[in-house]
C-alpha positions as CSV (number, residue, x, y, z in Angstrom):
1,M,59.7,-165.2,0.5
2,T,59.1,-168.7,-0.7
3,F,60.9,-172.0,-0.7
4,E,60.1,-174.6,-3.3
5,V,61.5,-178.2,-2.9
6,E,62.7,-179.7,-6.2
7,H,64.4,-182.9,-5.0
8,R,64.4,-185.0,-1.8
9,A,67.0,-187.6,-0.9
10,A,65.7,-191.0,-0.2
11,G,66.2,-192.1,3.4
12,S,67.2,-188.7,4.8
13,A,66.0,-185.2,5.3
14,A,68.3,-183.8,2.6
15,R,66.6,-181.8,-0.1
16,A,67.3,-179.3,-2.9
17,G,65.2,-176.5,-3.9
18,R,64.8,-172.8,-4.8
19,F,64.7,-170.0,-2.3
20,T,62.9,-166.9,-3.7
21,T,63.1,-163.4,-2.1
22,D,62.3,-159.9,-3.2
23,H,66.0,-159.5,-4.1
24,G,66.3,-162.6,-6.3
25,T,66.3,-166.4,-6.4
26,V,68.9,-168.7,-4.8
27,E,69.3,-172.4,-5.6
28,T,69.9,-174.7,-2.6
29,P,72.0,-176.2,-1.1
30,V,74.0,-173.0,-0.9
31,F,76.9,-171.5,1.0
32,M,75.2,-169.2,3.5
33,P,77.5,-167.3,6.0
34,V,75.8,-166.3,9.2
35,G,75.9,-162.6,9.8
36,T,74.5,-162.6,13.3
37,A,76.7,-160.8,15.9
38,A,78.5,-159.1,13.0
39,S,80.6,-162.3,12.2
40,V,81.0,-161.0,8.6
41,K,81.3,-157.4,9.5
42,G,85.0,-157.2,8.6
43,V,84.7,-159.1,5.3
44,F,84.4,-157.1,2.1
45,H,81.4,-158.0,-0.1
46,R,83.7,-159.0,-3.0
47,D,85.5,-161.5,-0.7
48,L,82.1,-163.1,0.2
49,A,81.2,-163.2,-3.5
50,E,84.5,-164.9,-4.4
51,A,83.9,-167.4,-1.6
52,G,80.7,-168.4,-3.3
53,A,78.3,-166.8,-0.9
54,R,74.9,-166.1,-2.5
55,I,73.1,-165.1,0.6
56,I,73.8,-164.0,4.2
57,L,71.8,-165.3,7.1
58,A,71.2,-162.5,9.7
59,N,69.1,-162.3,12.8
60,T,68.0,-158.7,12.9
61,Y,65.7,-158.9,15.9
62,H,68.6,-158.0,18.3
63,L,69.4,-155.0,16.1
64,Y,65.9,-153.8,16.6
65,L,66.3,-154.1,20.4
66,R,69.5,-152.0,20.3
67,P,68.2,-148.5,19.9
68,G,69.6,-147.0,16.7
69,M,66.7,-146.0,14.6
70,E,64.8,-145.0,17.7
71,V,67.6,-142.7,18.8
72,I,67.6,-140.9,15.4
73,E,63.8,-140.6,15.3
74,A,63.6,-139.4,18.9
75,A,65.9,-136.5,17.9
76,G,63.6,-135.7,14.9
77,G,65.8,-137.3,12.2
78,E,65.6,-140.0,9.6
79,I,67.7,-143.1,8.9
80,G,67.9,-145.5,5.9
81,F,70.1,-147.3,3.4
82,T,70.6,-148.0,-0.2
83,S,72.3,-151.1,-1.7
84,E,73.6,-151.9,-5.2
85,Q,74.8,-155.4,-6.1
86,G,78.5,-155.5,-6.9
87,V,79.0,-152.0,-5.6
88,G,78.1,-152.0,-1.9
89,S,75.7,-150.4,0.6
90,T,75.3,-146.9,1.9
91,F,73.8,-146.3,5.3
92,W,72.7,-142.8,6.0
93,A,71.1,-140.7,8.8
94,W,70.3,-137.1,9.2
95,L,69.5,-135.0,12.2
96,P,68.1,-131.5,12.5
97,C,70.8,-129.2,13.6
98,E,68.7,-126.1,14.5
99,A,67.1,-126.0,17.9
100,S,65.0,-123.3,19.7
101,I,65.9,-123.0,23.3
102,Q,62.7,-121.1,23.9
103,E,60.6,-123.8,22.4
104,Y,62.3,-126.4,24.6
105,T,61.6,-124.3,27.7
106,D,58.0,-124.0,26.7
107,V,57.6,-127.7,26.4
108,L,59.0,-128.4,29.8
109,G,57.5,-125.3,31.4
110,S,56.9,-125.3,35.1
111,S,56.9,-129.1,35.2
112,S,60.7,-129.0,35.1
113,A,60.8,-126.8,38.1
114,E,58.3,-128.9,39.9
115,R,60.4,-132.0,39.3
116,S,63.5,-130.3,40.6
117,A,61.7,-129.1,43.7
118,S,60.2,-132.6,44.4
119,L,63.7,-134.1,44.5
120,S,64.8,-132.5,47.7
121,G,64.7,-129.1,46.1
122,I,67.9,-129.6,44.2
123,D,68.4,-127.4,41.1
124,E,68.9,-129.2,37.8
125,S,72.5,-127.9,37.4
126,D,73.4,-129.0,41.0
127,M,71.9,-132.5,40.7
128,K,74.6,-135.0,40.1
129,I,73.6,-138.0,38.0
130,L,75.7,-141.1,37.3
131,V,75.0,-142.7,34.0
132,A,76.4,-146.2,33.7
133,E,76.1,-147.0,30.0
134,D,78.6,-148.5,27.6
135,N,76.6,-147.8,24.4
136,D,77.5,-144.4,22.9
137,S,74.2,-143.8,21.2
138,N,72.2,-144.7,24.3
139,Y,74.3,-142.2,26.3
140,S,73.9,-139.5,23.7
141,L,70.2,-139.8,24.0
142,V,70.3,-139.5,27.8
143,R,72.7,-136.6,27.6
144,H,70.4,-134.8,25.1
145,I,67.4,-135.2,27.3
146,L,69.2,-134.3,30.6
147,R,71.5,-131.7,29.2
148,N,70.7,-129.3,32.0
149,Y,71.9,-131.8,34.7
150,D,75.4,-132.6,36.0
151,L,76.1,-136.0,34.3
152,T,79.0,-138.3,34.9
153,R,79.4,-141.3,32.7
154,V,81.0,-144.7,33.3
155,D,80.9,-147.6,30.8
156,N,81.1,-150.6,33.1
157,G,79.8,-151.8,36.5
158,V,83.1,-151.8,38.3
159,D,83.6,-148.1,37.6
160,A,80.0,-147.4,38.6
161,V,80.6,-149.0,42.0
162,E,83.8,-147.1,42.6
163,K,82.2,-143.8,41.6
164,I,79.4,-144.3,44.1
165,R,81.9,-145.3,46.7
166,S,84.1,-142.2,46.2
167,E,81.5,-139.5,45.2
168,K,78.0,-138.4,46.1
169,F,75.3,-138.7,43.5
170,N,71.6,-137.8,43.6
171,L,70.6,-140.5,41.0
172,V,72.1,-143.4,39.2
173,L,70.9,-144.6,35.7
174,M,72.3,-148.2,35.5
175,D,72.4,-150.2,32.3
176,M,71.9,-153.8,33.0
177,K,74.2,-155.2,30.3
178,M,77.8,-153.8,30.4
179,P,81.3,-155.3,30.0
180,V,83.5,-156.2,33.0
181,M,80.5,-156.1,35.4
182,G,76.8,-156.0,34.6
183,G,74.3,-153.6,36.2
184,L,72.7,-156.2,38.4
185,E,75.9,-157.2,40.1
186,A,77.0,-153.6,40.3
187,T,73.7,-152.6,42.0
188,R,74.1,-155.4,44.5
189,K,77.6,-154.3,45.4
190,I,76.5,-150.7,45.8
191,R,73.7,-151.7,48.1
192,E,76.3,-153.3,50.4
193,F,77.5,-149.8,51.4
194,N,74.9,-147.3,50.1
195,A,71.2,-148.0,50.6
196,D,70.0,-144.5,49.9
197,V,71.1,-143.4,46.4
198,P,68.2,-144.1,43.9
199,I,69.2,-146.5,41.1
200,V,67.1,-146.8,37.9
201,A,67.7,-149.9,35.8
202,L,68.0,-149.4,32.0
203,T,67.6,-152.4,29.7
204,A,66.4,-153.5,26.3
205,N,64.8,-156.5,28.0
206,A,61.4,-155.4,29.2
207,F,60.0,-158.7,30.5
208,D,58.5,-159.0,33.9
209,S,61.3,-161.3,35.0
210,D,63.9,-158.7,34.1
211,R,62.0,-156.1,36.1
212,A,61.8,-158.4,39.1
213,S,65.5,-159.2,38.9
214,A,66.4,-155.5,38.8
215,I,64.2,-154.7,41.8
216,D,65.5,-157.7,43.7
217,A,69.1,-156.5,43.1
218,G,68.3,-153.2,44.7
219,C,67.1,-150.9,41.9
220,N,64.3,-148.4,42.8
221,A,62.8,-148.2,39.3
222,F,63.0,-149.9,35.9
223,L,63.0,-148.2,32.4
224,A,62.9,-150.2,29.1
225,K,65.0,-149.0,26.1
226,P,64.6,-147.1,23.9
227,L,64.2,-144.4,26.5
228,K,61.6,-141.7,26.1
229,R,61.9,-138.1,27.2
230,S,58.8,-138.3,29.4
231,Q,60.1,-141.4,31.1
232,L,63.4,-139.9,32.1
233,L,61.9,-136.5,33.2
234,D,59.2,-138.3,35.2
235,L,62.0,-139.7,37.4
236,F,62.4,-136.3,39.0
237,S,58.8,-136.3,40.2
238,M,59.1,-139.6,42.0
239,K,59.4,-139.9,45.8
240,W,62.4,-142.0,46.5
């Protein structure tokens, strides 16, 4: 991408120029709607065109942090899109639908049994795990990896606290960013009445400060998204 200044206003920072991208050239100044946080998600492309929009400004870094492509690829699939001016865009994804149970068992082998034995000798099917996660794709990945375990899902921190208060769980996977109540606050409240249940923080923010905040709140471990199969399964070999 390049930007070439053609005119500058005297006495101010105003300027006019030409913005060139791989998809075409746009003369500036130009009406540029901001697409970050899906602010134009509900607007048809023809409406944007009629409003005079020649380009949409989008911050896609946060989309990279939200595991979408990683979830598809982790399941062995592919994802992509095609776009045609004046027609629209098509976003596609495919996933392999055939699975060999025998191959999956071979991959885990005895390590799965070792992990179960190391966590107080509890069988996979008897181990109750609370997954506090509001994002459907994130939960689907966890459910796929831990499909042999007894999973219970909640989508906010308030429900997570109430579940821990009313039921017994062997492990909690706690998303840090949820509606109603976030994972940090939920963990602090849980620790007020339950100091024993292991809580693992799940977050797309993998900075040292985020890790420290999770541990200070009462989490026993910290996993960065997108989650990997080995990371989740390794939890069952840890000594809590």
